[in-house]
Backbone bond lengths (Angstrom), bond angles and torsions (degrees), N, CA, C in turn:
res aa  C-N    CA-C-N  psi(-1)  N-CA   C-N-CA  omega(-1)  CA-C   N-CA-C  phi
1 X - - - 1.449 - - 1.438 114.20 -
2 X 1.268 121.48 120.12 1.436 125.60 177.84 1.533 114.90 -103.66
3 X 1.261 115.31 135.65 1.470 119.87 -178.04 1.557 109.06 -106.81
4 X 1.372 112.53 149.63 1.546 113.14 172.55 1.573 107.87 -59.67
5 X 1.396 115.68 153.36 1.434 120.64 -172.84 1.577 107.79 -64.16
6 X 1.297 115.17 -38.16 1.504 115.46 -177.95 1.591 110.56 -63.08
7 X 1.226 120.81 -38.99 1.462 122.72 -179.22 1.547 106.97 -72.10
8 X 1.334 117.12 -45.19 1.505 121.43 179.17 1.448 109.59 -54.47
9 X 1.297 119.14 -47.69 1.482 121.38 -178.18 1.488 113.47 -68.43
10 X 1.324 114.83 -32.67 1.457 119.72 -178.90 1.419 119.20 -77.20
11 X 1.313 117.96 -22.25 1.468 122.62 -175.70 1.443 121.23 -55.75
12 X 1.378 122.18 -35.40 1.500 116.49 173.70 1.494 111.43 -71.99
13 X 1.282 123.82 -32.45 1.393 123.70 171.96 1.598 117.42 -64.65
14 X 1.320 108.33 -32.71 1.521 112.79 173.09 1.528 107.72 -68.84
15 X 1.267 116.42 -40.53 1.462 115.08 177.78 1.482 112.47 -63.76
16 X 1.281 118.66 -37.84 1.446 119.27 177.91 1.563 114.43 -66.00
17 X 1.330 116.31 -39.64 1.404 119.17 177.55 1.661 105.94 -66.55
18 X 1.230 115.98 -42.85 1.468 116.43 179.74 1.542 110.87 -63.06
19 X 1.362 115.86 -41.82 1.465 116.21 176.17 1.477 115.20 -62.54
20 X 1.372 118.86 -37.72 1.446 113.25 179.97 1.528 111.60 -77.14
21 X 1.447 114.38 -25.96 1.398 116.47 173.87 1.503 114.09 -63.65
22 X 1.331 114.69 -41.79 1.453 121.27 -179.18 1.529 111.34 -64.52
23 X 1.340 114.89 -37.89 1.408 122.16 -179.39 1.542 112.65 -66.75
24 X 1.289 111.20 -45.16 1.532 116.04 -171.74 1.639 112.27 -96.12
25 X 1.352 115.19 -15.02 1.412 116.45 177.27 1.518 113.95 -87.91
26 X 1.345 111.14 -41.27 1.529 116.04 -179.96 1.513 102.48 -104.77
27 X 1.475 109.38 125.77 1.361 116.29 174.93 1.497 118.31 -92.11
28 X 1.310 116.77 31.27 1.462 123.26 -177.47 1.506 109.22 -106.79
29 X 1.329 112.65 163.65 1.496 115.86 175.71 1.532 111.26 -65.73
30 X 1.175 119.19 -27.09 1.552 124.32 -177.96 1.532 106.76 -76.11
31 X 1.281 123.09 -37.99 1.400 127.66 170.12 1.550 113.51 -57.90
32 X 1.421 111.36 -47.54 1.346 116.71 177.38 1.515 113.58 -63.21
33 X 1.298 117.81 -42.60 1.438 123.97 -179.67 1.598 111.82 -61.87
34 X 1.365 111.63 -49.47 1.506 114.75 176.09 1.522 109.62 -60.20
35 X 1.307 121.01 -42.66 1.414 122.42 -175.75 1.553 111.26 -65.48
36 X 1.366 118.90 -36.75 1.410 122.04 177.71 1.551 108.65 -69.70
37 X 1.339 118.54 -41.90 1.452 118.37 176.86 1.495 114.28 -62.69
38 X 1.262 118.55 -37.85 1.507 122.45 177.96 1.536 105.66 -67.49
39 X 1.211 124.02 -44.88 1.407 126.45 179.52 1.574 110.73 -63.16
40 X 1.302 117.31 -43.54 1.467 120.00 174.10 1.523 112.90 -61.10
41 X 1.326 114.64 -41.90 1.510 119.79 -177.12 1.538 106.13 -62.17
42 X 1.342 115.74 -44.37 1.453 118.99 -174.88 1.522 110.03 -67.06
43 X 1.274 118.07 -41.52 1.492 118.68 176.58 1.525 114.67 -66.06
44 X 1.299 116.08 -32.06 1.439 120.48 -179.49 1.506 109.34 -73.78
45 X 1.272 119.50 -41.85 1.361 124.21 174.03 1.511 114.76 -58.09
46 X 1.355 113.95 -48.98 1.531 117.14 176.54 1.532 111.53 -61.09
47 X 1.309 119.22 -38.51 1.399 123.22 178.28 1.615 112.83 -63.38
48 X 1.307 110.56 -46.99 1.496 119.88 177.72 1.516 110.24 -58.46
49 X 1.249 115.02 -47.20 1.511 117.47 178.48 1.460 113.01 -64.92
50 X 1.277 118.10 -46.43 1.543 121.32 172.75 1.458 113.11 -50.16
51 X 1.351 117.60 -53.49 1.412 118.77 175.96 1.464 121.42 -58.51
52 X 1.352 113.62 -43.46 1.426 119.35 175.62 1.405 114.58 -64.19
53 X 1.336 122.73 -32.71 1.434 126.55 177.26 1.610 110.92 -73.29
54 X 1.298 114.92 -37.70 1.393 119.92 179.44 1.646 107.13 -72.07
55 X 1.260 118.81 -33.07 1.429 119.13 177.61 1.544 112.20 -72.37
56 X 1.378 114.21 -37.59 1.404 116.36 174.10 1.529 115.29 -64.97
57 X 1.253 115.76 -33.44 1.535 121.20 173.25 1.510 109.63 -68.74
58 X 1.287 118.63 -39.84 1.567 118.58 176.51 1.489 110.97 -61.40
59 X 1.367 112.80 -42.79 1.535 114.35 179.08 1.454 114.35 -63.20
60 X 1.447 114.33 -41.02 1.419 117.53 179.30 1.505 112.64 -62.76
61 X 1.351 117.17 -36.01 1.519 122.90 -174.50 1.567 100.61 -70.94
62 X 1.334 117.76 -44.02 1.524 116.86 -174.09 1.645 107.03 -69.96
63 X 1.275 117.90 -35.42 1.476 114.90 177.19 1.487 111.10 -68.87
64 X 1.406 123.39 -32.26 1.398 125.05 172.92 1.573 110.23 -61.38
65 X 1.224 113.21 -42.71 1.566 121.78 -175.11 1.593 104.62 -63.21
66 X 1.322 114.41 -48.99 1.528 118.07 177.17 1.490 112.14 -61.38
67 X 1.299 118.61 -42.25 1.413 116.64 -178.08 1.484 112.43 -72.09
68 X 1.350 118.34 -18.17 1.397 119.44 -176.30 1.504 110.22 -76.42
69 X 1.290 118.04 -31.76 1.488 126.25 179.16 1.510 109.30 -63.69
């Protein structure tokens, strides 16, 4: 299943908003747990995307170096 780019890029931020909403709206331990899980998921997704993009850039630079020779 493919998502539009705008939705794909916005999903971690939607998770963050939902996480904060769950923490502050529900005053229960379950609401806190769900909120923390959503926040952790958002942070993990952002970190994985950052790492993948940095790796792609490294590969692109290495390929440019190889093509230069």
